[in-house]
N, CA, C and O atoms as a GROMACS GRO file, in nm:
protein
  356
    1MET      N    1  -7.605  -0.679  10.092
    1MET     CA    2  -7.563  -0.709  10.206
    1MET      C    3  -7.538  -0.877  10.174
    1MET      O    4  -7.607  -0.978  10.188
    2ALA      N    5  -7.347  -0.836  10.105
    2ALA     CA    6  -7.362  -1.013  10.056
    2ALA      C    7  -7.363  -1.122  10.209
    2ALA      O    8  -7.350  -1.085  10.326
    3ALA      N    9  -7.383  -1.258  10.158
    3ALA     CA   10  -7.356  -1.332  10.234
    3ALA      C   11  -7.220  -1.389  10.337
    3ALA      O   12  -7.124  -1.394  10.260
    4ALA      N   13  -7.194  -1.414  10.416
    4ALA     CA   14  -7.051  -1.474  10.440
    4ALA      C   15  -7.010  -1.583  10.400
    4ALA      O   16  -7.060  -1.695  10.390
    5THR      N   17  -6.905  -1.534  10.376
    5THR     CA   18  -6.767  -1.615  10.318
    5THR      C   19  -6.796  -1.786  10.463
    5THR      O   20  -6.856  -1.792  10.571
    6LYS      N   21  -6.727  -1.875  10.393
    6LYS     CA   22  -6.749  -1.994  10.493
    6LYS      C   23  -6.681  -1.900  10.630
    6LYS      O   24  -6.720  -1.886  10.746
    7ALA      N   25  -6.538  -1.834  10.540
    7ALA     CA   26  -6.444  -1.778  10.671
    7ALA      C   27  -6.487  -1.721  10.763
    7ALA      O   28  -6.461  -1.727  10.883
    8GLU      N   29  -6.611  -1.618  10.658
    8GLU     CA   30  -6.561  -1.516  10.826
    8GLU      C   31  -6.772  -1.564  10.947
    8GLU      O   32  -6.828  -1.500  11.036
    9GLN      N   33  -6.808  -1.694  10.877
    9GLN     CA   34  -6.937  -1.705  10.978
    9GLN      C   35  -6.850  -1.783  11.114
    9GLN      O   36  -6.742  -1.840  11.128
   10LYS      N   37  -6.937  -1.757  11.180
   10LYS     CA   38  -6.908  -1.776  11.315
   10LYS      C   39  -6.993  -1.883  11.388
   10LYS      O   40  -7.115  -1.896  11.378
   11SER      N   41  -6.897  -1.966  11.471
   11SER     CA   42  -6.874  -2.064  11.508
   11SER      C   43  -6.950  -2.076  11.612
   11SER      O   44  -7.029  -1.981  11.621
   12LEU      N   45  -6.963  -2.183  11.726
   12LEU     CA   46  -6.934  -2.191  11.893
   12LEU      C   47  -6.879  -2.343  11.892
   12LEU      O   48  -6.851  -2.433  11.813
   13HIS      N   49  -6.884  -2.310  12.046
   13HIS     CA   50  -6.783  -2.464  12.065
   13HIS      C   51  -6.883  -2.579  12.053
   13HIS      O   52  -6.988  -2.575  12.119
   14ILE      N   53  -6.860  -2.664  11.986
   14ILE     CA   54  -6.938  -2.814  12.057
   14ILE      C   55  -6.891  -2.915  12.119
   14ILE      O   56  -6.782  -2.961  12.085
   15LYS      N   57  -6.951  -2.961  12.207
   15LYS     CA   58  -6.876  -3.045  12.273
   15LYS      C   59  -7.023  -3.197  12.343
   15LYS      O   60  -7.122  -3.179  12.414
   16VAL      N   61  -6.981  -3.299  12.294
   16VAL     CA   62  -7.023  -3.417  12.316
   16VAL      C   63  -6.939  -3.513  12.342
   16VAL      O   64  -6.851  -3.572  12.281
   17ALA      N   65  -7.007  -3.516  12.494
   17ALA     CA   66  -6.939  -3.656  12.600
   17ALA      C   67  -7.000  -3.713  12.663
   17ALA      O   68  -7.099  -3.653  12.707
   18SER      N   69  -6.983  -3.834  12.698
   18SER     CA   70  -6.984  -3.932  12.789
   18SER      C   71  -6.941  -3.903  12.857
   18SER      O   72  -6.880  -3.798  12.837
   19PRO      N   73  -6.928  -3.983  13.040
   19PRO     CA   74  -6.805  -4.012  13.166
   19PRO      C   75  -6.721  -4.077  13.079
   19PRO      O   76  -6.602  -4.070  13.110
   20TYR      N   77  -6.754  -4.151  12.961
   20TYR     CA   78  -6.637  -4.283  12.935
   20TYR      C   79  -6.557  -4.215  12.816
   20TYR      O   80  -6.445  -4.260  12.787
   21GLN      N   81  -6.612  -4.109  12.747
   21GLN     CA   82  -6.553  -4.119  12.574
   21GLN      C   83  -6.620  -3.923  12.572
   21GLN      O   84  -6.731  -3.891  12.614
   22VAL      N   85  -6.523  -3.827  12.516
   22VAL     CA   86  -6.538  -3.733  12.366
   22VAL      C   87  -6.584  -3.783  12.271
   22VAL      O   88  -6.509  -3.865  12.218
   23TYR      N   89  -6.706  -3.766  12.212
   23TYR     CA   90  -6.730  -3.820  12.082
   23TYR      C   91  -6.659  -3.658  12.010
   23TYR      O   92  -6.543  -3.670  11.972
   24PHE      N   93  -6.730  -3.496  11.990
   24PHE     CA   94  -6.687  -3.423  12.016
   24PHE      C   95  -6.645  -3.314  12.043
   24PHE      O   96  -6.709  -3.259  12.132
   25ASP      N   97  -6.550  -3.248  11.997
   25ASP     CA   98  -6.463  -3.146  12.101
   25ASP      C   99  -6.416  -3.042  11.994
   25ASP      O  100  -6.295  -3.035  12.014
   26GLU      N  101  -6.452  -2.947  11.877
   26GLU     CA  102  -6.426  -2.854  11.814
   26GLU      C  103  -6.503  -2.706  11.844
   26GLU      O  104  -6.556  -2.662  11.946
   27PRO      N  105  -6.486  -2.650  11.711
   27PRO     CA  106  -6.595  -2.532  11.709
   27PRO      C  107  -6.651  -2.622  11.584
   27PRO      O  108  -6.585  -2.703  11.519
   28GLY      N  109  -6.789  -2.586  11.567
   28GLY     CA  110  -6.934  -2.570  11.492
   28GLY      C  111  -6.954  -2.476  11.463
   28GLY      O  112  -6.930  -2.371  11.523
   29LEU      N  113  -7.030  -2.500  11.317
   29LEU     CA  114  -7.120  -2.371  11.301
   29LEU      C  115  -7.301  -2.432  11.317
   29LEU      O  116  -7.381  -2.347  11.278
   30SER      N  117  -7.366  -2.560  11.366
   30SER     CA  118  -7.470  -2.553  11.431
   30SER      C  119  -7.487  -2.697  11.445
   30SER      O  120  -7.470  -2.783  11.359
   31ILE      N  121  -7.529  -2.712  11.587
   31ILE     CA  122  -7.594  -2.873  11.653
   31ILE      C  123  -7.744  -2.864  11.584
   31ILE      O  124  -7.790  -2.753  11.559
   32SER      N  125  -7.824  -2.991  11.550
   32SER     CA  126  -7.935  -2.967  11.579
   32SER      C  127  -7.887  -3.190  11.662
   32SER      O  128  -7.803  -3.280  11.670
   33GLY      N  129  -8.058  -3.131  11.706
   33GLY     CA  130  -8.088  -3.223  11.803
   33GLY      C  131  -8.250  -3.223  11.782
   33GLY      O  132  -8.313  -3.155  11.700
   34VAL      N  133  -8.313  -3.339  11.897
   34VAL     CA  134  -8.423  -3.358  11.912
   34VAL      C  135  -8.503  -3.380  12.039
   34VAL      O  136  -8.516  -3.487  12.099
   35ASN      N  137  -8.574  -3.222  12.082
   35ASN     CA  138  -8.638  -3.279  12.255
   35ASN      C  139  -8.752  -3.311  12.298
   35ASN      O  140  -8.774  -3.344  12.181
   36LYS      N  141  -8.834  -3.332  12.343
   36LYS     CA  142  -8.972  -3.355  12.380
   36LYS      C  143  -9.095  -3.294  12.261
   36LYS      O  144  -9.205  -3.344  12.238
   37THR      N  145  -9.020  -3.141  12.186
   37THR     CA  146  -9.128  -3.116  12.150
   37THR      C  147  -9.111  -3.139  12.008
   37THR      O  148  -9.202  -3.161  11.928
   38GLY      N  149  -8.960  -3.130  11.979
   38GLY     CA  150  -8.970  -3.184  11.824
   38GLY      C  151  -8.784  -3.126  11.844
   38GLY      O  152  -8.716  -3.097  11.942
   39PRO      N  153  -8.758  -3.132  11.691
   39PRO     CA  154  -8.633  -3.125  11.617
   39PRO      C  155  -8.592  -2.953  11.643
   39PRO      O  156  -8.656  -2.857  11.598
   40PHE      N  157  -8.496  -2.950  11.710
   40PHE     CA  158  -8.457  -2.799  11.675
   40PHE      C  159  -8.330  -2.764  11.647
   40PHE      O  160  -8.246  -2.854  11.654
   41ASP      N  161  -8.297  -2.663  11.620
   41ASP     CA  162  -8.110  -2.639  11.565
   41ASP      C  163  -8.061  -2.512  11.688
   41ASP      O  164  -8.148  -2.443  11.740
   42VAL      N  165  -7.947  -2.498  11.716
   42VAL     CA  166  -7.848  -2.434  11.734
   42VAL      C  167  -7.760  -2.363  11.668
   42VAL      O  168  -7.682  -2.387  11.576
   43LEU      N  169  -7.797  -2.242  11.752
   43LEU     CA  170  -7.679  -2.185  11.608
   43LEU      C  171  -7.533  -2.064  11.668
   43LEU      O  172  -7.528  -2.038  11.788
   44PRO      N  173  -7.457  -2.020  11.600
   44PRO     CA  174  -7.418  -1.893  11.705
   44PRO      C  175  -7.502  -1.820  11.714
   44PRO      O  176  -7.573  -1.777  11.623
   45GLY      N  177  -7.508  -1.775  11.908
   45GLY     CA  178  -7.563  -1.623  11.927
   45GLY      C  179  -7.710  -1.705  12.005
   45GLY      O  180  -7.800  -1.665  12.079
   46HIS      N  181  -7.683  -1.802  11.958
   46HIS     CA  182  -7.867  -1.872  12.094
   46HIS      C  183  -7.870  -1.834  12.202
   46HIS      O  184  -7.773  -1.810  12.274
   47HIS      N  185  -7.976  -1.825  12.226
   47HIS     CA  186  -8.019  -1.764  12.346
   47HIS      C  187  -7.923  -1.872  12.438
   47HIS      O  188  -7.856  -1.961  12.385
   48ASN      N  189  -7.934  -1.838  12.653
   48ASN     CA  190  -7.928  -1.912  12.677
   48ASN      C  191  -8.018  -2.035  12.666
   48ASN      O  192  -8.138  -2.011  12.676
   49PHE      N  193  -7.964  -2.222  12.640
   49PHE     CA  194  -8.096  -2.277  12.627
   49PHE      C  195  -8.021  -2.450  12.691
   49PHE      O  196  -7.933  -2.518  12.639
   50ILE      N  197  -8.084  -2.470  12.794
   50ILE     CA  198  -8.100  -2.642  12.830
   50ILE      C  199  -8.171  -2.683  12.837
   50ILE      O  200  -8.261  -2.630  12.902
   51THR      N  201  -8.194  -2.838  12.767
   51THR     CA  202  -8.301  -2.924  12.718
   51THR      C  203  -8.215  -3.100  12.751
   51THR      O  204  -8.100  -3.141  12.739
   52LEU      N  205  -8.350  -3.163  12.798
   52LEU     CA  206  -8.318  -3.261  12.725
   52LEU      C  207  -8.407  -3.325  12.618
   52LEU      O  208  -8.514  -3.304  12.559
   53LEU      N  209  -8.246  -3.466  12.628
   53LEU     CA  210  -8.214  -3.462  12.446
   53LEU      C  211  -8.353  -3.569  12.421
   53LEU      O  212  -8.433  -3.584  12.512
   54GLU      N  213  -8.368  -3.627  12.312
   54GLU     CA  214  -8.454  -3.777  12.310
   54GLU      C  215  -8.354  -3.830  12.317
   54GLU      O  216  -8.245  -3.797  12.364
   55PRO      N  217  -8.412  -3.969  12.240
   55PRO     CA  218  -8.354  -4.052  12.114
   55PRO      C  219  -8.352  -4.032  12.019
   55PRO      O  220  -8.457  -4.046  11.958
   56CYS      N  221  -8.226  -3.983  11.941
   56CYS     CA  222  -8.243  -3.895  11.820
   56CYS      C  223  -8.071  -3.895  11.767
   56CYS      O  224  -7.985  -3.929  11.848
   57GLU      N  225  -8.034  -3.855  11.625
   57GLU     CA  226  -7.932  -3.821  11.526
   57GLU      C  227  -7.862  -3.688  11.604
   57GLU      O  228  -7.886  -3.578  11.554
   58LEU      N  229  -7.830  -3.689  11.650
   58LEU     CA  230  -7.730  -3.535  11.671
   58LEU      C  231  -7.659  -3.514  11.515
   58LEU      O  232  -7.548  -3.553  11.481
   59LEU      N  233  -7.738  -3.456  11.447
   59LEU     CA  234  -7.630  -3.335  11.355
   59LEU      C  235  -7.556  -3.154  11.368
   59LEU      O  236  -7.591  -3.036  11.366
   60ILE      N  237  -7.422  -3.252  11.382
   60ILE     CA  238  -7.289  -3.128  11.414
   60ILE      C  239  -7.232  -3.091  11.235
   60ILE      O  240  -7.179  -3.174  11.161
   61ARG      N  241  -7.255  -2.978  11.208
   61ARG     CA  242  -7.186  -2.915  11.052
   61ARG      C  243  -7.078  -2.828  11.126
   61ARG      O  244  -7.091  -2.785  11.240
   62THR      N  245  -6.989  -2.814  11.060
   62THR     CA  246  -6.862  -2.785  11.053
   62THR      C  247  -6.876  -2.703  10.949
   62THR      O  248  -6.977  -2.689  10.881
   63LYS      N  249  -6.722  -2.624  10.932
   63LYS     CA  250  -6.738  -2.568  10.820
   63LYS      C  251  -6.685  -2.620  10.682
   63LYS      O  252  -6.707  -2.579  10.568
   64ASP      N  253  -6.603  -2.733  10.731
   64ASP     CA  254  -6.569  -2.897  10.659
   64ASP      C  255  -6.635  -3.004  10.645
   64ASP      O  256  -6.594  -3.110  10.599
   65ASP      N  257  -6.750  -2.976  10.689
   65ASP     CA  258  -6.783  -3.149  10.709
   65ASP      C  259  -6.978  -3.134  10.761
   65ASP      O  260  -7.054  -3.038  10.749
   66GLU      N  261  -7.009  -3.312  10.834
   66GLU     CA  262  -7.102  -3.287  10.900
   66GLU      C  263  -7.036  -3.426  10.928
   66GLU      O  264  -6.962  -3.508  10.875
   67ARG      N  265  -7.122  -3.398  11.069
   67ARG     CA  266  -7.057  -3.516  11.156
   67ARG      C  267  -7.232  -3.600  11.233
   67ARG      O  268  -7.323  -3.522  11.261
   68LYS      N  269  -7.240  -3.669  11.244
   68LYS     CA  270  -7.356  -3.754  11.279
   68LYS      C  271  -7.344  -3.838  11.446
   68LYS      O  272  -7.225  -3.848  11.472
   69ILE      N  273  -7.409  -3.882  11.530
   69ILE     CA  274  -7.369  -3.917  11.620
   69ILE      C  275  -7.493  -3.916  11.664
   69ILE      O  276  -7.554  -3.811  11.687
   70ARG      N  277  -7.561  -4.077  11.687
   70ARG     CA  278  -7.639  -4.133  11.755
   70ARG      C  279  -7.632  -4.157  11.883
   70ARG      O  280  -7.540  -4.209  11.946
   71ILE      N  281  -7.789  -4.094  11.940
   71ILE     CA  282  -7.775  -4.037  12.104
   71ILE      C  283  -7.850  -4.153  12.150
   71ILE      O  284  -7.871  -4.237  12.063
   72ASN      N  285  -7.888  -4.173  12.249
   72ASN     CA  286  -8.016  -4.258  12.313
   72ASN      C  287  -8.050  -4.185  12.441
   72ASN      O  288  -8.081  -4.242  12.546
   73GLY      N  289  -8.043  -4.056  12.424
   73GLY     CA  290  -8.104  -3.939  12.512
   73GLY      C  291  -7.969  -3.872  12.545
   73GLY      O  292  -7.880  -3.914  12.472
   74GLY      N  293  -7.917  -3.749  12.666
   74GLY     CA  294  -7.883  -3.681  12.649
   74GLY      C  295  -7.951  -3.578  12.746
   74GLY      O  296  -8.059  -3.597  12.801
   75LEU      N  297  -7.863  -3.454  12.760
   75LEU     CA  298  -7.888  -3.327  12.816
   75LEU      C  299  -7.778  -3.216  12.741
   75LEU      O  300  -7.658  -3.242  12.735
   76MET      N  301  -7.831  -3.103  12.692
   76MET     CA  302  -7.740  -3.050  12.628
   76MET      C  303  -7.822  -2.854  12.668
   76MET      O  304  -7.931  -2.798  12.657
   77HIS      N  305  -7.657  -2.816  12.723
   77HIS     CA  306  -7.646  -2.706  12.757
   77HIS      C  307  -7.616  -2.571  12.669
   77HIS      O  308  -7.686  -2.593  12.570
   78VAL      N  309  -7.580  -2.500  12.656
   78VAL     CA  310  -7.592  -2.354  12.589
   78VAL      C  311  -7.565  -2.250  12.662
   78VAL      O  312  -7.640  -2.225  12.756
   79LYS      N  313  -7.499  -2.200  12.646
   79LYS     CA  314  -7.432  -2.038  12.730
   79LYS      C  315  -7.318  -1.992  12.672
   79LYS      O  316  -7.207  -2.036  12.704
   80ALA      N  317  -7.336  -1.898  12.580
   80ALA     CA  318  -7.209  -1.761  12.560
   80ALA      C  319  -7.147  -1.880  12.373
   80ALA      O  320  -7.043  -1.874  12.307
   81ASP      N  321  -7.203  -1.918  12.366
   81ASP     CA  322  -7.120  -1.965  12.221
   81ASP      C  323  -7.069  -2.107  12.193
   81ASP      O  324  -7.002  -2.162  12.106
   82MET      N  325  -7.143  -2.147  12.327
   82MET     CA  326  -7.051  -2.296  12.373
   82MET      C  327  -7.204  -2.395  12.420
   82MET      O  328  -7.286  -2.394  12.511
   83ALA      N  329  -7.179  -2.464  12.308
   83ALA     CA  330  -7.288  -2.639  12.298
   83ALA      C  331  -7.221  -2.740  12.361
   83ALA      O  332  -7.130  -2.799  12.302
   84ASP      N  333  -7.248  -2.765  12.456
   84ASP     CA  334  -7.242  -2.936  12.549
   84ASP      C  335  -7.316  -3.018  12.592
   84ASP      O  336  -7.375  -3.010  12.700
   85VAL      N  337  -7.321  -3.112  12.511
   85VAL     CA  338  -7.446  -3.219  12.579
   85VAL      C  339  -7.383  -3.369  12.584
   85VAL      O  340  -7.328  -3.436  12.496
   86PHE      N  341  -7.415  -3.399  12.732
   86PHE     CA  342  -7.403  -3.480  12.822
   86PHE      C  343  -7.484  -3.614  12.795
   86PHE      O  344  -7.607  -3.615  12.805
   87LEU      N  345  -7.405  -3.735  12.757
   87LEU     CA  346  -7.468  -3.850  12.728
   87LEU      C  347  -7.385  -3.884  12.875
   87LEU      O  348  -7.286  -3.852  12.942
   88ASP      N  349  -7.526  -3.991  12.869
   88ASP     CA  350  -7.526  -4.129  12.956
   88ASP      C  351  -7.507  -4.071  13.106
   88ASP      O  352  -7.407  -4.102  13.170
   89VAL      N  353  -7.609  -3.983  13.165
   89VAL     CA  354  -7.622  -3.892  13.215
   89VAL      C  355  -7.764  -3.943  13.342
   89VAL      O  356  -7.808  -3.861  13.422
   0.00000   0.00000   0.00000
């Protein structure tokens, strides 16, 4: 079976926000971060997941590019192809 083209790739909705600013709020192919156990990736279809984030650089991949957001820590919640990252909470 051939690999999916970019147009056929599944996505998840990624939102990275603090109480005062939204840093990212759109579909993406993946988000990568770091928690106490080390680096991890979240892809479409990921199981429900919640974790505390360590200071790191979040890497968000979209169909067109990559975005890096340096954080001092936060909380990530993943459910139903939605990844919400809460900063400064």
